[in-house]
C-alpha positions as MATLAB code, in Angstrom:
seq = 'MSGALPPGGTRGERLGSRTQFDGRVFRLDTDTVRFPDGSTGELDIIRHPGASAIVPFLSDPAGEDPQLLLLRQFRWAANDVLYEIPAGRLNPGESPLEAAAREVREETGCAAGHLTHLFTMYTTPGFTDETIHCYLATDLVTATTEGRDADEFIEVETVTLSRALGMVRDGTIRDAKTALALLYVAGYVAGR';
ca = [
      54.415 -118.363 -166.569;
      57.458 -117.393 -164.527;
      59.654 -114.655 -165.842;
      56.731 -113.138 -167.749;
      55.906 -109.490 -167.432;
      52.521 -108.838 -166.028;
      50.597 -106.448 -167.896;
      50.837 -102.851 -167.026;
      53.287 -103.987 -164.352;
      57.322 -103.403 -165.730;
      58.853 -101.972 -163.491;
      60.586 -103.286 -160.343;
      61.183 -101.932 -156.776;
      64.633 -101.370 -154.824;
      63.956 -102.606 -151.344;
      67.314 -101.985 -149.977;
      70.810 -101.955 -150.954;
      74.154 -102.828 -149.379;
      77.498 -101.131 -150.815;
      80.202 -103.979 -151.566;
      82.892 -101.694 -153.003;
      83.300  -98.045 -153.745;
      85.990  -97.320 -156.037;
      87.454  -94.300 -157.796;
      85.490  -94.936 -161.198;
      82.280  -97.196 -159.649;
      80.522  -98.774 -156.767;
      79.241 -102.097 -156.466;
      75.831 -102.569 -154.594;
      73.982 -105.626 -153.642;
      70.298 -104.736 -153.976;
      67.507 -106.716 -152.872;
      64.510 -105.815 -155.216;
      61.084 -106.605 -155.952;
      60.789 -108.067 -159.692;
      57.800 -106.911 -161.495;
      55.964 -110.312 -160.939;
      56.035 -109.539 -157.278;
      58.730 -111.784 -156.481;
      62.340 -110.562 -154.832;
      65.690 -111.684 -155.277;
      69.407 -110.047 -154.760;
      71.122 -108.351 -157.741;
      74.961 -107.482 -157.903;
      74.587 -103.623 -159.879;
      77.794 -101.960 -160.798;
      76.571  -97.801 -160.193;
      78.270  -95.675 -162.436;
      77.866  -91.845 -162.786;
      77.580  -91.999 -166.279;
      79.807  -91.103 -169.377;
      79.526  -88.776 -172.750;
      81.050  -89.807 -175.804;
      81.643  -87.480 -178.766;
      81.876  -88.047 -182.751;
      84.182  -85.137 -183.593;
      84.030  -84.022 -186.872;
      86.556  -81.889 -189.131;
      84.318  -81.550 -192.002;
      80.430  -81.197 -192.697;
      79.315  -84.561 -191.667;
      76.471  -84.465 -194.589;
      79.522  -83.802 -196.883;
      81.041  -86.317 -199.452;
      83.019  -88.313 -197.524;
      83.466  -86.330 -194.141;
      86.783  -86.431 -191.975;
      86.427  -87.197 -188.168;
      88.678  -87.854 -185.712;
      89.312  -91.438 -183.552;
      91.356  -91.986 -181.012;
      93.953  -95.153 -180.794;
      94.119  -95.715 -177.076;
      95.304  -98.431 -174.849;
      92.747  -99.843 -172.624;
      94.125 -102.333 -169.680;
      90.813 -104.264 -169.179;
      91.021 -105.359 -173.082;
      94.796 -105.065 -172.824;
      94.961 -103.687 -176.183;
      94.862 -100.673 -177.895;
      91.241  -99.883 -179.408;
      90.160  -97.332 -181.647;
      87.510  -95.106 -180.021;
      85.847  -91.743 -180.061;
      86.598  -89.560 -177.366;
      84.528  -90.151 -174.254;
      85.026  -89.708 -170.666;
      83.139  -90.157 -167.253;
      81.039  -87.143 -165.788;
      82.375  -85.429 -162.952;
      80.048  -84.739 -159.890;
      77.890  -81.757 -160.599;
      78.735  -81.524 -164.195;
      76.237  -82.032 -166.956;
      76.535  -84.303 -169.979;
      77.171  -81.314 -172.182;
      79.746  -80.070 -170.205;
      81.501  -83.452 -170.110;
      81.360  -83.750 -173.821;
      83.059  -80.443 -174.195;
      86.214  -80.958 -171.761;
      86.497  -84.606 -173.041;
      86.664  -83.654 -176.802;
      89.130  -80.663 -175.910;
      91.156  -82.996 -173.431;
      91.286  -85.734 -175.730;
      91.353  -84.477 -179.258;
      93.159  -80.893 -178.551;
      90.065  -79.336 -180.190;
      87.366  -77.313 -178.934;
      83.869  -78.079 -180.278;
      81.905  -74.692 -181.612;
      78.756  -77.117 -181.670;
      77.813  -80.178 -179.483;
      74.578  -81.790 -180.653;
      73.050  -84.565 -178.541;
      72.571  -87.398 -180.715;
      71.233  -90.182 -177.959;
      71.645  -91.717 -174.686;
      72.492  -95.546 -174.311;
      72.708  -97.946 -171.437;
      75.913  -99.643 -171.747;
      75.285 -103.270 -170.204;
      71.965 -102.721 -168.300;
      72.387 -106.670 -167.431;
      74.636 -105.474 -164.212;
      75.506 -101.597 -164.539;
      73.293  -98.593 -164.519;
      75.842  -96.923 -166.720;
      74.364  -94.454 -169.397;
      76.512  -92.831 -172.076;
      75.207  -89.656 -173.852;
      76.420  -89.378 -177.336;
      77.208  -86.044 -179.060;
      77.972  -84.899 -182.193;
      81.072  -82.365 -181.975;
      81.408  -79.769 -185.519;
      83.222  -76.579 -186.085;
      86.553  -77.825 -184.326;
      89.185  -75.492 -183.371;
      92.253  -76.076 -181.977;
      92.990  -75.932 -178.169;
      94.617  -77.857 -175.777;
      95.065  -81.865 -174.593;
      95.907  -80.738 -170.719;
      93.956  -82.693 -168.331;
      94.414  -86.184 -169.866;
      94.440  -88.707 -166.805;
      97.653  -90.603 -166.041;
      96.418  -93.634 -167.471;
      95.169  -92.325 -170.796;
      97.773  -93.575 -173.823;
      96.415  -91.956 -176.589;
      96.900  -91.166 -180.310;
      94.474  -89.285 -182.432;
      93.857  -90.021 -186.029;
      92.236  -88.496 -188.738;
      90.121  -90.789 -191.088;
      87.311  -90.515 -193.115;
      83.654  -91.606 -192.265;
      83.996  -94.453 -194.960;
      86.849  -95.704 -193.436;
      85.671  -95.668 -189.978;
      82.560  -97.675 -191.080;
      84.907  -99.917 -192.949;
      86.813 -100.664 -189.490;
      83.278 -101.218 -188.139;
      82.493 -103.839 -190.557;
      86.079 -104.999 -190.462;
      86.569 -105.727 -186.850;
      88.916 -103.110 -186.275;
      86.661 -101.127 -184.510;
      85.628 -103.196 -181.370;
      84.471 -100.632 -178.900;
      80.627 -100.836 -178.413;
      79.767  -96.968 -178.013;
      81.973  -96.005 -181.061;
      80.416  -98.580 -183.492;
      77.074  -97.624 -182.307;
      78.147  -93.675 -182.319;
      79.696  -94.054 -185.938;
      76.586  -96.132 -187.459;
      74.375  -93.575 -185.850;
      75.960  -90.546 -187.384;
      76.015  -92.219 -190.876;
      72.565  -93.230 -191.008;
      70.977  -90.255 -189.282;
      73.399  -87.594 -189.784;
      75.206  -87.905 -192.670;
      72.349  -89.484 -194.622;
      74.314  -92.955 -195.855;
];
């Protein structure tokens, strides 16, 4: 049966790789691979250093209807303004936790007293190895937004968790990492 996974053999092997493009944010490789069934082929893969994303709560996440911060951010790829949670690429040598602390400060102007890892996800494993490490930020204190990138056009908005969930439900929030992180905190942290 073509395409079926063999018993016990669910991993592939990279036999070779050619870099097609190496840019500021990602690298595009063409990999020659051996699939789990023993066949071989070529796949284009976007290599990404990974990122951290943060759900920053201004009040107790388990409270009645806690407040959190969302970003309204222009994204060229979508050519639109999207609602998102703070997030950003890991710098060389930076841990996901360090990136989370840096990004929440740079993008919201608040430093997190506590950062708790929630989950790590693949964004689109069909063509990229990018992972995003999602964190919960609490005990926020005013800091600075210094360090924003030149292409970051951001407005910070305070919303309740119920409003943010409504924005997921009605399609206002279209960013996948944001929708997943909000649904996660609502279901597993805030107990809704």
